[in-house]
Structure formats: C-alpha cells, structure tokens
C-alpha positions, -999 to +999 in steps of 0.1 A: +566-398+636+588-396+670+619-416+683+617-448+676+623-473+710+660-482+709+650-519+707+632-521+679+650-551+655+670-537+626+652-539+592+666-569+577+680-566+542+647-588+526+628-562+537+635-546+505+633-571+483+598-581+497+583-548+502+594-538+470+589-499+460+564-498+490+591-502+510+590-468+525+555-469+537+563-508+558+595-489+571+563-461+591+541-488+598+570-505+617+579-473+630+547-464+645+537-497+658+573-500+676+563-465+691+522-469+698+518-505+696+527-512+733+514-487+752+482-493+732+481-528+738+486-535+706+518-561+709+539-571+738+569-560+758+586-586+742+578-583+706+603-552+695+634-575+691+616-597+669+590-570+651+601-566+615+612-608+613+589-627+636+553-599+624+559-575+599+577-599+569+559-627+581+532-612+573+541-595+538+555-627+526+517-641+524+510-611+494+518-627+462+489-654+469+464-629+468+448-619+436+434-585+426+396-581+443+383-580+478+401-597+507+390-601+544+415-597+569+396-620+600+406-605+637+434-581+622+441-567+654+473-541+650+471-544+609+489-582+607+490-588+586+460-567+568+476-537+570+509-550+559+495-571+527+477-535+523+506-519+519+526-539+496+496-548+477+480-514+468+464-534+438+439-551+460+408-545+480+411-548+516+384-556+542+399-554+582+377-569+606+380-563+642+354-559+670+377-544+695+372-501+698+408-491+706+424-517+679+396-503+652+408-466+666+445-475+655+435-490+621+419-457+616+446-435+625+472-462+607+453-458+571+454-420+572+487-418+581+502-440+555+479-434+532+461-461+522+432-457+503+424-495+494+412-502+532+383-504+545+374-512+579+345-534+597+343-527+634+327-565+644+330-600+653+335-621+624+304-644+633+286-608+631+301-590+602+275-585+576+292-572+545+274-556+512+288-587+489+310-615+501+350-615+494+372-632+474+398-645+497+400-640+533+430-643+554+435-646+597+461-646+616+472-663+651+431-665+657+424-700+666+426-730+659+412-741+623+381-761+629+373-730+652+378-709+622+363-721+595+327-708+608+344-673+609+359-669+576+341-692+549+310-681+550+326-647+540+337-661+509+318-658+473+313-696+455+350-697+440+362-679+468+393-689+487+409-695+521+442-680+530+449-688+568+486-682+582+497-711+609+522-722+629+546-757+628+512-776+635+494-765+601+494-803+588+476-812+618+451-786+620+440-798+584+442-831+596+421-827+630+396-806+608+379-833+585+345-827+596+341-790+594+359-788+562+332-814+545+305-788+563+317-760+551+324-772+516+366-761+520+381-781+489+416-784+475+432-779+508+467-776+514+498-764+533+520-741+518+556-728+533+565-695+523+599-680+527+620-703+537+656-698+526+644-661+531+631-659+561+645-669+594+613-684+602+592-694+576+557-689+574+526-716+570+497-710+551+463-732+548+448-726+514+417-741+502+386-729+479+349-725+491+322-739+470+288-728+473 
C-alpha cells in the first residue's frame, strides 16, 4: 500500500467501535479503496471526502443484522457492503455476486491482500447466477428499486431466508410500491429498520423480510 490520497476523509471516531478488533483490516480496505477506487472506476472523484461516512460506516452498521451462515451480496461492486461486512463478521460466509470483470478482479485482489478467508466471489448477473445451495440472507446496496430488486434477490434464498436490503430515505415508499412483487416472491414480515441513529451522521435504512417457499 502506498500513499493515501490527501483528500481522503479522516477516520471517524465511530469506526473503531463499529469494527471492533477488525478495525485494522477496515482501515486497510479504506486506504486501498481510496488509492485505487477512482482509477479503477469503482468510486467517483467526489467520494474521497466522504468515503468513511457515506460508504464504509454506512455498510458496516448492518453487520449486527447478519447471522452465521451464507450471506450473498448482489451487485457488490467495490465491495460495498460485501467486503466491509466480511471484514466485520469473520464468522459469516459471504458470496459476492458481481458481473463486471474489472470489479471482480478488484474483489479477488482485496480478498487476498486483506487475508479474508470467508469470501467467495461469483462473476455473474444476479438473475443468471447458479449457486450450489441457497443462501441464508441476501443483501444489496444501491442496486435498484425494491420492486426490481426482489426478482434478483429473493430466488437466491432458502425457505425462511432473509432479505437485508440497504436503502435510502425513501425505503418505506419503495415497500409501499412493491406490494404485488412482495406477494409474488412470498416475502413476509417486511419492515424498514433505521440503523445508526445517534451514531452515524446519516443513518442507514434497511428493508428486511423473510422469504417463504
């Protein structure tokens, strides 16, 4: 790892609390993403001053919602939230699903550099991926509207598996607009949870729901 770009946001005090004893690995990932993210087209040029707060802490705050088992991250991109969650939760097995070759190359590189032994990377579009067994939970961040995201995520889950979908301030409106799709994919117990209030400058909203076969 070489010099970190001068524009990188200073590490917020909350990072150590949220990552716990994995903070050093979290710092390494943040530095790597800051250095290589823009040249590789993984993040935009305006993201460095908010890399920690908008992207990394926004992702790691979801870690307590995950259970030991197999968790898929659809459209993981730069590894947000997949790699961040894999760092924070070494007790969980992650399957990162990403179709773009250059992003897959980055993910594979980071898995090796960071020494992550709980990550499998699958290069495929979510609608075309074929897993050897269904997942226990599936997450996604900033992929698409809920009604379009459900066909990409719900079929990957086992009976009783859980969706953990990261959304913006309009999360409840997306739920309200997806009644037909939620029924079609047998998603029940749907609720919007707000994470990080009083901890993060901008809380993270997550749509959770259980898929029944």
